[in-house]
Each structure stands twice: as C-alpha cells, then as structure tokens.
C-alpha positions, 0 to 999 in steps of 0.5 A: 661905692666910690662916692663916700670916703670909706667906700672909696678907700675900701674899694681902692684897697680891695682892688690893689690888694685882693685882686693881685693876691687872689689871681696869683693864688688861683694861678698858683694852685694850677701851677702846683698841679702842673709841677705834679703832672710833670713829675708823675709823667716825666720823672723827678729830673724833668723839673730841671730838664723840662721846667728848669727855665721856669725855675730860673724865671721864678727865682729871678722874679724874687731876686729882682724885686728884692733888689728893687725894694732895697732888701739885702740879698744874701744868696741867689740860686737860680737853679739847684742841680742837686735839688734832691739833697735840699728839696729846693729847685732854686732859692733867693735869700734876702733880709730887710729892715723891719723899721723900713716901711719901703722894705717891709711893703716890698715883701708883698711884691717880692712874693708875687713877683714870679707870677708877673715876671712870667706874664711879662716873659710870655708876652714878649715871647708872643710878641717877638716869636709869633709876631702877635699884634695885641689889641685892647681896643675893644676892651678899652672902648668898653671900659669907662667910669659909666660901664661895668666890667663883664665876663664877656668883655674879658673873654672877647678880648682874650679870644681876639688876642689869641687869634692875633697871637697865632694868625701871624706866626710861622709854623716853626716859630709856633713850635718854638713858642709851644716848647718854651711855654711848656718849659716855663709854665710847667714850673714857674707859676707854682708859688710856694707856701714861703712865697705867700708867707713873704706876701703876707708880711707885706700886706699890712704896710701895703694896706696902710700905704693904700689908705694914705694914698686913697685918702689923699686922692679922695680929699683932692678929688682925684677920683675919676682917673682912679676909678678908670684906672682901677677898672683897667687894672681889674680887667688886665689882671683877669686877662693876665690870669686867664693867659697864665691858666691857658699856658699852664693847661697847654703845658699839662696837656703836652706833658701828659702826651709826652708821658705816654711815650716815656720821653724822659 
C-alpha cells in the first residue's frame, strides 16, 4: 500500500481527506439529533439559553478559518437572538477568489472548523477545570510503522484519559464542566448542509494539493515520517470523534432528564 507510488499517494489522500470528512459527518449526525432533543425537551428558546455558547463557538470556528485562508468576511453573527425570523441561530458570510487556490482549498477547513474548534475547547475545559493529565503514552508506544491501529488500542486510550479527566477534579469543577459541556455539545456539532457544501467546494483543490505533496514526499523518499504521522493522525482523529460523541451523549441524557421536570 505504501510502497508503490499510486498506493502511497492514494492512501495519503484518503487519510487526510476521507478521515476528517467522515469523522466530522458521523459526529454531525448525532450533533443534529442532540439539537432536536434540546428543542423537543426544553423548547425552541433553549437553543439560545442552553445551546447559545455552542452556537457562538460554532460560528467562531467558521469565522477564524475564513480569516486564516484569506476570505473576505462580510458578515459575522455569532448568536442571532431573533432566530425565529430568519431561522438561523448564527451565521458567517464570506467570499473568496475562485482563482486563488489557497482560498479555494480553505473551504475544506472552513466548513469543518466548528468540529475541531469544539474539540479544542473541550480539551482545554478538561485540562483547566478538571486538572486532567492527558497521557497518550500507551497509544504512542503501540503506534509505529510496524504495527496496525486497532480498536482496542483506541478505546484503551480513551478510557485512560477519561479516568484521568475525572480522577483529579473537585466536585464543584466537575459540575461546572458538565454544565459547560451540555451548553456546548448540544448545538456546536450540528454541521449544516451549507457547511458541508462549503467543505465540498474545497475538496478538489485540497486533493490536488495532497497529490502534489504526496508526489514530492514519495520522490524524495520521505515516507517513514509520513507513514508514522498518518497513523497518529488516524488514531487521534478517532479519539477526537469518540470524545465528541461521548460529550453529545452526555448532553442528550442530561437534557432529557431536565425535560422531565420542564426546566424551561
């Protein structure tokens, strides 16, 4: 797979295109369901009262990456208090030059930005609120160009880090973390159809870039580091996905419990 030119380049493209796309899509499906659960159990206004923080982070992700890739950002609304009129909780409008390759491939990242932005936010919440001591040692030691990525390795690493996340936290900080997770995960992961349309606009230039980069790495025989890095990327992509799914499930469970008491 990695030895032939075509095998190397195709695998390189699949890992750095299909993996982020599919993991984001899977999380987005559950993220959309969590928003439905939020509305059905706590009412329409809960999207602002409970999920407003998640909406802000979602739109910030789009806006930051739009700026990073040189797009002309014409309008940013992190939270739309009059969402019932437009049907949009928040929005980021941006334009790009379709002759500028950098701006075109930026669409791939701009569309997926909320997924990675939220993962980063939840990571810092665990680190600073729960005093989590993340360790990827066991996973890192297991991953090399001579070993294959296994489901058990991923889940072992997830469980180790979950134990770390909650073993050092005080009860008060744990409650704060759960509340913030609900406020974020209930809405932030719902990537819209327009978000994926934006992603799709950037796929072709991104794939072309990966073909060129992969060809360069193959010709100059810089394959060992690429293979190792690719395995790490897949492993941590799955870790991010599992962590996102667990956060959404936590939000769904708590929201359904709150719905029983007609909190809002």
